[in-house]
N, CA, C and O atoms as a Tripos MOL2 file, in Angstrom:
@<TRIPOS>MOLECULE
protein
  204   203    51     0     0
PROTEIN
NO_CHARGES

@<TRIPOS>ATOM
      1 N           7.8020    0.7740   -2.4540 N.3       1 UNK1
      2 CA          7.2520    2.0050   -2.9580 C.3       1 UNK1
      3 C           6.4630    2.6610   -1.8370 C.2       1 UNK1
      4 O           5.6420    2.0190   -1.1820 O.2       1 UNK1
      5 N           6.7180    3.9430   -1.6220 N.am      2 UNK2
      6 CA          5.9890    4.6830   -0.5910 C.3       2 UNK2
      7 C           5.3200    5.8930   -1.2210 C.2       2 UNK2
      8 O           5.9550    6.6710   -1.9340 O.2       2 UNK2
      9 N           4.0310    6.0420   -0.9500 N.am      3 UNK3
     10 CA          3.2400    7.1680   -1.4410 C.3       3 UNK3
     11 C           2.8220    8.0100   -0.2370 C.2       3 UNK3
     12 O           2.4370    7.4650    0.7970 O.2       3 UNK3
     13 N           2.8940    9.3010   -0.3640 N.am      4 UNK4
     14 CA          2.4830   10.2050    0.7100 C.3       4 UNK4
     15 C           1.0130   10.5740    0.5480 C.2       4 UNK4
     16 O           0.5200   10.7340   -0.5690 O.2       4 UNK4
     17 N           0.3270   10.7040    1.6690 N.am      5 UNK5
     18 CA         -1.0720   11.1220    1.6460 C.3       5 UNK5
     19 C          -1.1450   12.6170    1.9380 C.2       5 UNK5
     20 O          -0.2080   13.1810    2.5030 O.2       5 UNK5
     21 N          -2.2490   13.2690    1.5580 N.am      6 UNK6
     22 CA         -2.3590   14.7120    1.7710 C.3       6 UNK6
     23 C          -2.2350   15.1440    3.2390 C.2       6 UNK6
     24 O          -1.8290   16.2710    3.5210 O.2       6 UNK6
     25 N          -2.5840   14.2550    4.1650 N.am      7 UNK7
     26 CA         -2.5230   14.6180    5.5920 C.3       7 UNK7
     27 C          -1.1630   14.3340    6.2320 C.2       7 UNK7
     28 O          -1.0000   14.5140    7.4380 O.2       7 UNK7
     29 N          -0.1860   13.8920    5.4320 N.am      8 UNK8
     30 CA          1.1460   13.6220    5.9620 C.3       8 UNK8
     31 C           1.3970   12.1670    6.2970 C.2       8 UNK8
     32 O           2.4900   11.8160    6.7430 O.2       8 UNK8
     33 N           0.4080   11.3160    6.0920 N.am      9 UNK9
     34 CA          0.5810    9.8790    6.3020 C.3       9 UNK9
     35 C           1.2470    9.2480    5.0880 C.2       9 UNK9
     36 O           1.7780    9.9430    4.2220 O.2       9 UNK9
     37 N           1.2100    7.9280    5.0380 N.am     10 UNK10
     38 CA          1.8100    7.2580    3.8940 C.3      10 UNK10
     39 C           1.1470    5.9160    3.6350 C.2      10 UNK10
     40 O           0.5020    5.3330    4.5060 O.2      10 UNK10
     41 N           1.3280    5.4480    2.4120 N.am     11 UNK11
     42 CA          0.9390    4.1050    1.9970 C.3      11 UNK11
     43 C           2.2090    3.4740    1.4580 C.2      11 UNK11
     44 O           2.7900    3.9620    0.4890 O.2      11 UNK11
     45 N           2.6380    2.3910    2.0870 N.am     12 UNK12
     46 CA          3.8620    1.7190    1.6640 C.3      12 UNK12
     47 C           3.5090    0.3440    1.0990 C.2      12 UNK12
     48 O           2.7710   -0.4200    1.7200 O.2      12 UNK12
     49 N           4.0420    0.0370   -0.0850 N.am     13 UNK13
     50 CA          3.8520   -1.2680   -0.7090 C.3      13 UNK13
     51 C           5.1800   -2.0080   -0.6910 C.2      13 UNK13
     52 O           6.1960   -1.4960   -1.1610 O.2      13 UNK13
     53 N           5.1610   -3.2220   -0.1440 N.am     14 UNK14
     54 CA          6.3640   -4.0450   -0.0580 C.3      14 UNK14
     55 C           6.0600   -5.3930   -0.6840 C.2      14 UNK14
     56 O           5.1030   -6.0660   -0.3000 O.2      14 UNK14
     57 N           6.8790   -5.7830   -1.6490 N.am     15 UNK15
     58 CA          6.6520   -7.0540   -2.3380 C.3      15 UNK15
     59 C           7.5230   -8.1400   -1.7320 C.2      15 UNK15
     60 O           8.7120   -7.9350   -1.4870 O.2      15 UNK15
     61 N           6.9220   -9.2890   -1.4930 N.am     16 UNK16
     62 CA          7.5960  -10.4810   -0.9970 C.3      16 UNK16
     63 C           7.2630  -11.6250   -1.9520 C.2      16 UNK16
     64 O           6.3400  -12.3980   -1.6970 O.2      16 UNK16
     65 N           8.0030  -11.7330   -3.0340 N.am     17 UNK17
     66 CA          7.7150  -12.7800   -4.0180 C.3      17 UNK17
     67 C           6.3720  -12.5540   -4.6750 C.2      17 UNK17
     68 O           6.1780  -11.5550   -5.3670 O.2      17 UNK17
     69 N           5.4400  -13.4720   -4.4660 N.am     18 UNK18
     70 CA          4.1010  -13.3880   -5.0710 C.3      18 UNK18
     71 C           3.0980  -12.6850   -4.1580 C.2      18 UNK18
     72 O           1.9090  -12.6440   -4.4750 O.2      18 UNK18
     73 N           3.5530  -12.1310   -3.0260 N.am     19 UNK19
     74 CA          2.6900  -11.4330   -2.0780 C.3      19 UNK19
     75 C           3.0900   -9.9700   -1.9920 C.2      19 UNK19
     76 O           4.2500   -9.6230   -2.2140 O.2      19 UNK19
     77 N           2.1290   -9.1150   -1.6710 N.am     20 UNK20
     78 CA          2.3880   -7.6950   -1.4710 C.3      20 UNK20
     79 C           1.7320   -7.2880   -0.1550 C.2      20 UNK20
     80 O           0.5760   -7.6240    0.1020 O.2      20 UNK20
     81 N           2.4700   -6.5720    0.6650 N.am     21 UNK21
     82 CA          1.8970   -5.9880    1.8760 C.3      21 UNK21
     83 C           1.7380   -4.4940    1.6520 C.2      21 UNK21
     84 O           2.6470   -3.8260    1.1580 O.2      21 UNK21
     85 N           0.5750   -3.9800    2.0210 N.am     22 UNK22
     86 CA          0.3020   -2.5530    1.9370 C.3      22 UNK22
     87 C           0.1300   -2.0540    3.3790 C.2      22 UNK22
     88 O          -0.7820   -2.4820    4.0860 O.2      22 UNK22
     89 N           1.0140   -1.1480    3.8030 N.am     23 UNK23
     90 CA          0.9780   -0.5940    5.1510 C.3      23 UNK23
     91 C           0.4460    0.8380    5.0800 C.2      23 UNK23
     92 O           1.0210    1.6930    4.4060 O.2      23 UNK23
     93 N          -0.6340    1.0790    5.7710 N.am     24 UNK24
     94 CA         -1.2170    2.4180    5.8430 C.3      24 UNK24
     95 C          -0.7540    3.0420    7.1440 C.2      24 UNK24
     96 O          -0.9950    2.4970    8.2210 O.2      24 UNK24
     97 N          -0.0800    4.1980    7.0490 N.am     25 UNK25
     98 CA          0.4850    4.8250    8.2360 C.3      25 UNK25
     99 C          -0.0790    6.2280    8.4400 C.2      25 UNK25
    100 O          -0.2670    6.9870    7.4890 O.2      25 UNK25
    101 N          -0.3400    6.5500    9.6980 N.am     26 UNK26
    102 CA         -0.8170    7.8730   10.0820 C.3      26 UNK26
    103 C           0.3440    8.8620    9.9940 C.2      26 UNK26
    104 O           1.5000    8.4480    9.8980 O.2      26 UNK26
    105 N           0.0520   10.1650   10.0260 N.am     27 UNK27
    106 CA          1.1170   11.1720    9.9650 C.3      27 UNK27
    107 C           2.1870   11.0080   11.0500 C.2      27 UNK27
    108 O           3.3380   11.3930   10.8410 O.2      27 UNK27
    109 N           1.8210   10.4430   12.2040 N.am     28 UNK28
    110 CA          2.8030   10.2580   13.2770 C.3      28 UNK28
    111 C           3.6400    8.9900   13.1070 C.2      28 UNK28
    112 O           4.4920    8.6950   13.9440 O.2      28 UNK28
    113 N           3.4010    8.2370   12.0230 N.am     29 UNK29
    114 CA          4.2010    7.0600   11.7130 C.3      29 UNK29
    115 C           3.6340    5.7360   12.1930 C.2      29 UNK29
    116 O           4.1410    4.6780   11.8200 O.2      29 UNK29
    117 N           2.5910    5.7750   13.0140 N.am     30 UNK30
    118 CA          2.0400    4.5030   13.4920 C.3      30 UNK30
    119 C           1.2660    3.8110   12.3810 C.2      30 UNK30
    120 O           0.6200    4.4650   11.5620 O.2      30 UNK30
    121 N           1.3320    2.4960   12.3580 N.am     31 UNK31
    122 CA          0.6270    1.7160   11.3520 C.3      31 UNK31
    123 C          -0.8470    1.6620   11.7160 C.2      31 UNK31
    124 O          -1.2090    1.2420   12.8150 O.2      31 UNK31
    125 N          -1.6960    2.0870   10.7910 N.am     32 UNK32
    126 CA         -3.1420    2.0780   10.9880 C.3      32 UNK32
    127 C          -3.7240    0.7570   10.4990 C.2      32 UNK32
    128 O          -4.6520    0.2200   11.1040 O.2      32 UNK32
    129 N          -3.1770    0.2320    9.3990 N.am     33 UNK33
    130 CA         -3.6570   -1.0300    8.8370 C.3      33 UNK33
    131 C          -2.5630   -1.6490    7.9840 C.2      33 UNK33
    132 O          -1.7170   -0.9550    7.4190 O.2      33 UNK33
    133 N          -2.6030   -2.9730    7.9060 N.am     34 UNK34
    134 CA         -1.7330   -3.7180    7.0030 C.3      34 UNK34
    135 C          -2.6210   -4.6410    6.1960 C.2      34 UNK34
    136 O          -3.4490   -5.3650    6.7480 O.2      34 UNK34
    137 N          -2.4440   -4.6100    4.8860 N.am     35 UNK35
    138 CA         -3.2220   -5.4480    3.9790 C.3      35 UNK35
    139 C          -2.2520   -6.3800    3.2730 C.2      35 UNK35
    140 O          -1.2640   -5.9340    2.6890 O.2      35 UNK35
    141 N          -2.5340   -7.6770    3.3280 N.am     36 UNK36
    142 CA         -1.7190   -8.6820    2.6500 C.3      36 UNK36
    143 C          -2.5100   -9.1600    1.4420 C.2      36 UNK36
    144 O          -3.6570   -9.5850    1.5770 O.2      36 UNK36
    145 N          -1.8990   -9.0920    0.2530 N.am     37 UNK37
    146 CA         -2.6020   -9.4930   -0.9700 C.3      37 UNK37
    147 C          -1.6440  -10.1650   -1.9280 C.2      37 UNK37
    148 O          -0.4250  -10.0910   -1.7730 O.2      37 UNK37
    149 N          -2.2160  -10.8220   -2.9200 N.am     38 UNK38
    150 CA         -1.3870  -11.4200   -3.9560 C.3      38 UNK38
    151 C          -0.8450  -10.3250   -4.8650 C.2      38 UNK38
    152 O          -1.3990   -9.2280   -4.9260 O.2      38 UNK38
    153 N           0.2340  -10.6270   -5.5650 N.am     39 UNK39
    154 CA          0.7970   -9.6650   -6.5190 C.3      39 UNK39
    155 C          -0.2250   -9.3470   -7.6110 C.2      39 UNK39
    156 O          -0.2830   -8.2160   -8.0950 O.2      39 UNK39
    157 N          -1.0200  -10.3260   -7.9970 N.am     40 UNK40
    158 CA         -2.0520  -10.1070   -9.0170 C.3      40 UNK40
    159 C          -3.1070   -9.1240   -8.5240 C.2      40 UNK40
    160 O          -3.5420   -8.2510   -9.2750 O.2      40 UNK40
    161 N          -3.5210   -9.2610   -7.2630 N.am     41 UNK41
    162 CA         -4.5120   -8.3450   -6.6960 C.3      41 UNK41
    163 C          -3.9490   -6.9260   -6.6300 C.2      41 UNK41
    164 O          -4.6690   -5.9610   -6.8890 O.2      41 UNK41
    165 N          -2.6660   -6.7950   -6.2840 N.am     42 UNK42
    166 CA         -2.0380   -5.4760   -6.2430 C.3      42 UNK42
    167 C          -1.9950   -4.8660   -7.6400 C.2      42 UNK42
    168 O          -2.2540   -3.6730   -7.8040 O.2      42 UNK42
    169 N          -1.6710   -5.6760   -8.6470 N.am     43 UNK43
    170 CA         -1.6510   -5.1860  -10.0280 C.3      43 UNK43
    171 C          -3.0540   -4.7590  -10.4590 C.2      43 UNK43
    172 O          -3.2090   -3.7370  -11.1280 O.2      43 UNK43
    173 N          -4.0690   -5.5270  -10.0840 N.am     44 UNK44
    174 CA         -5.4550   -5.1660  -10.4000 C.3      44 UNK44
    175 C          -5.8350   -3.8440   -9.7320 C.2      44 UNK44
    176 O          -6.5190   -3.0210  -10.3380 O.2      44 UNK44
    177 N          -5.3980   -3.6370   -8.4960 N.am     45 UNK45
    178 CA         -5.6790   -2.3840   -7.7770 C.3      45 UNK45
    179 C          -5.0610   -1.2060   -8.5130 C.2      45 UNK45
    180 O          -5.7150   -0.1810   -8.7030 O.2      45 UNK45
    181 N          -3.8140   -1.3430   -8.9250 N.am     46 UNK46
    182 CA         -3.1350   -0.2630   -9.6400 C.3      46 UNK46
    183 C          -3.8120    0.0110  -10.9720 C.2      46 UNK46
    184 O          -3.9850    1.1700  -11.3500 O.2      46 UNK46
    185 N          -4.1980   -1.0390  -11.6900 N.am     47 UNK47
    186 CA         -4.9090   -0.8730  -12.9560 C.3      47 UNK47
    187 C          -6.2200   -0.1390  -12.7490 C.2      47 UNK47
    188 O          -6.5610    0.7560  -13.5230 O.2      47 UNK47
    189 N          -6.9540   -0.5060  -11.7200 N.am     48 UNK48
    190 CA         -8.2450    0.1350  -11.4120 C.3      48 UNK48
    191 C          -8.0430    1.6080  -11.0730 C.2      48 UNK48
    192 O          -8.8340    2.4520  -11.4940 O.2      48 UNK48
    193 N          -7.0010    1.9240  -10.3230 N.am     49 UNK49
    194 CA         -6.7320    3.3250   -9.9750 C.3      49 UNK49
    195 C          -6.3420    4.1580  -11.1830 C.2      49 UNK49
    196 O          -6.5660    5.3680  -11.1950 O.2      49 UNK49
    197 N          -5.7660    3.5340  -12.1950 N.am     50 UNK50
    198 CA         -5.3480    4.2460  -13.4080 C.3      50 UNK50
    199 C          -6.4690    4.3860  -14.4380 C.2      50 UNK50
    200 O          -6.2890    5.0530  -15.4570 O.2      50 UNK50
    201 N          -7.6170    3.7690  -14.1850 N.am     51 UNK51
    202 CA         -8.7000    3.8300  -15.1930 C.3      51 UNK51
    203 C          -9.6790    4.9480  -14.9070 C.2      51 UNK51
    204 O         -10.6400    5.1330  -15.6540 O.2      51 UNK51
@<TRIPOS>BOND
     1     1     2 1
     2     2     3 1
     3     3     4 2
     4     3     5 am
     5     5     6 1
     6     6     7 1
     7     7     8 2
     8     7     9 am
     9     9    10 1
    10    10    11 1
    11    11    12 2
    12    11    13 am
    13    13    14 1
    14    14    15 1
    15    15    16 2
    16    15    17 am
    17    17    18 1
    18    18    19 1
    19    19    20 2
    20    19    21 am
    21    21    22 1
    22    22    23 1
    23    23    24 2
    24    23    25 am
    25    25    26 1
    26    26    27 1
    27    27    28 2
    28    27    29 am
    29    29    30 1
    30    30    31 1
    31    31    32 2
    32    31    33 am
    33    33    34 1
    34    34    35 1
    35    35    36 2
    36    35    37 am
    37    37    38 1
    38    38    39 1
    39    39    40 2
    40    39    41 am
    41    41    42 1
    42    42    43 1
    43    43    44 2
    44    43    45 am
    45    45    46 1
    46    46    47 1
    47    47    48 2
    48    47    49 am
    49    49    50 1
    50    50    51 1
    51    51    52 2
    52    51    53 am
    53    53    54 1
    54    54    55 1
    55    55    56 2
    56    55    57 am
    57    57    58 1
    58    58    59 1
    59    59    60 2
    60    59    61 am
    61    61    62 1
    62    62    63 1
    63    63    64 2
    64    63    65 am
    65    65    66 1
    66    66    67 1
    67    67    68 2
    68    67    69 am
    69    69    70 1
    70    70    71 1
    71    71    72 2
    72    71    73 am
    73    73    74 1
    74    74    75 1
    75    75    76 2
    76    75    77 am
    77    77    78 1
    78    78    79 1
    79    79    80 2
    80    79    81 am
    81    81    82 1
    82    82    83 1
    83    83    84 2
    84    83    85 am
    85    85    86 1
    86    86    87 1
    87    87    88 2
    88    87    89 am
    89    89    90 1
    90    90    91 1
    91    91    92 2
    92    91    93 am
    93    93    94 1
    94    94    95 1
    95    95    96 2
    96    95    97 am
    97    97    98 1
    98    98    99 1
    99    99   100 2
   100    99   101 am
   101   101   102 1
   102   102   103 1
   103   103   104 2
   104   103   105 am
   105   105   106 1
   106   106   107 1
   107   107   108 2
   108   107   109 am
   109   109   110 1
   110   110   111 1
   111   111   112 2
   112   111   113 am
   113   113   114 1
   114   114   115 1
   115   115   116 2
   116   115   117 am
   117   117   118 1
   118   118   119 1
   119   119   120 2
   120   119   121 am
   121   121   122 1
   122   122   123 1
   123   123   124 2
   124   123   125 am
   125   125   126 1
   126   126   127 1
   127   127   128 2
   128   127   129 am
   129   129   130 1
   130   130   131 1
   131   131   132 2
   132   131   133 am
   133   133   134 1
   134   134   135 1
   135   135   136 2
   136   135   137 am
   137   137   138 1
   138   138   139 1
   139   139   140 2
   140   139   141 am
   141   141   142 1
   142   142   143 1
   143   143   144 2
   144   143   145 am
   145   145   146 1
   146   146   147 1
   147   147   148 2
   148   147   149 am
   149   149   150 1
   150   150   151 1
   151   151   152 2
   152   151   153 am
   153   153   154 1
   154   154   155 1
   155   155   156 2
   156   155   157 am
   157   157   158 1
   158   158   159 1
   159   159   160 2
   160   159   161 am
   161   161   162 1
   162   162   163 1
   163   163   164 2
   164   163   165 am
   165   165   166 1
   166   166   167 1
   167   167   168 2
   168   167   169 am
   169   169   170 1
   170   170   171 1
   171   171   172 2
   172   171   173 am
   173   173   174 1
   174   174   175 1
   175   175   176 2
   176   175   177 am
   177   177   178 1
   178   178   179 1
   179   179   180 2
   180   179   181 am
   181   181   182 1
   182   182   183 1
   183   183   184 2
   184   183   185 am
   185   185   186 1
   186   186   187 1
   187   187   188 2
   188   187   189 am
   189   189   190 1
   190   190   191 1
   191   191   192 2
   192   191   193 am
   193   193   194 1
   194   194   195 1
   195   195   196 2
   196   195   197 am
   197   197   198 1
   198   198   199 1
   199   199   200 2
   200   199   201 am
   201   201   202 1
   202   202   203 1
   203   203   204 2
@<TRIPOS>SUBSTRUCTURE
     1 UNK1         2 RESIDUE 1 A UNK
     2 UNK2         6 RESIDUE 1 A UNK
     3 UNK3        10 RESIDUE 1 A UNK
     4 UNK4        14 RESIDUE 1 A UNK
     5 UNK5        18 RESIDUE 1 A UNK
     6 UNK6        22 RESIDUE 1 A UNK
     7 UNK7        26 RESIDUE 1 A UNK
     8 UNK8        30 RESIDUE 1 A UNK
     9 UNK9        34 RESIDUE 1 A UNK
    10 UNK10       38 RESIDUE 1 A UNK
    11 UNK11       42 RESIDUE 1 A UNK
    12 UNK12       46 RESIDUE 1 A UNK
    13 UNK13       50 RESIDUE 1 A UNK
    14 UNK14       54 RESIDUE 1 A UNK
    15 UNK15       58 RESIDUE 1 A UNK
    16 UNK16       62 RESIDUE 1 A UNK
    17 UNK17       66 RESIDUE 1 A UNK
    18 UNK18       70 RESIDUE 1 A UNK
    19 UNK19       74 RESIDUE 1 A UNK
    20 UNK20       78 RESIDUE 1 A UNK
    21 UNK21       82 RESIDUE 1 A UNK
    22 UNK22       86 RESIDUE 1 A UNK
    23 UNK23       90 RESIDUE 1 A UNK
    24 UNK24       94 RESIDUE 1 A UNK
    25 UNK25       98 RESIDUE 1 A UNK
    26 UNK26      102 RESIDUE 1 A UNK
    27 UNK27      106 RESIDUE 1 A UNK
    28 UNK28      110 RESIDUE 1 A UNK
    29 UNK29      114 RESIDUE 1 A UNK
    30 UNK30      118 RESIDUE 1 A UNK
    31 UNK31      122 RESIDUE 1 A UNK
    32 UNK32      126 RESIDUE 1 A UNK
    33 UNK33      130 RESIDUE 1 A UNK
    34 UNK34      134 RESIDUE 1 A UNK
    35 UNK35      138 RESIDUE 1 A UNK
    36 UNK36      142 RESIDUE 1 A UNK
    37 UNK37      146 RESIDUE 1 A UNK
    38 UNK38      150 RESIDUE 1 A UNK
    39 UNK39      154 RESIDUE 1 A UNK
    40 UNK40      158 RESIDUE 1 A UNK
    41 UNK41      162 RESIDUE 1 A UNK
    42 UNK42      166 RESIDUE 1 A UNK
    43 UNK43      170 RESIDUE 1 A UNK
    44 UNK44      174 RESIDUE 1 A UNK
    45 UNK45      178 RESIDUE 1 A UNK
    46 UNK46      182 RESIDUE 1 A UNK
    47 UNK47      186 RESIDUE 1 A UNK
    48 UNK48      190 RESIDUE 1 A UNK
    49 UNK49      194 RESIDUE 1 A UNK
    50 UNK50      198 RESIDUE 1 A UNK
    51 UNK51      202 RESIDUE 1 A UNK
């Protein structure tokens, strides 16, 4: 899943079994940060954003 940011960057979520990687990318495509989390933590993040 890839989400676009207002400045032209992106947040990409990639699932690997029970792990999720979140890649934060600048508008020019370079990776600014990578976050590795459990699938449960990713689900909690999405739930929190929806509340």
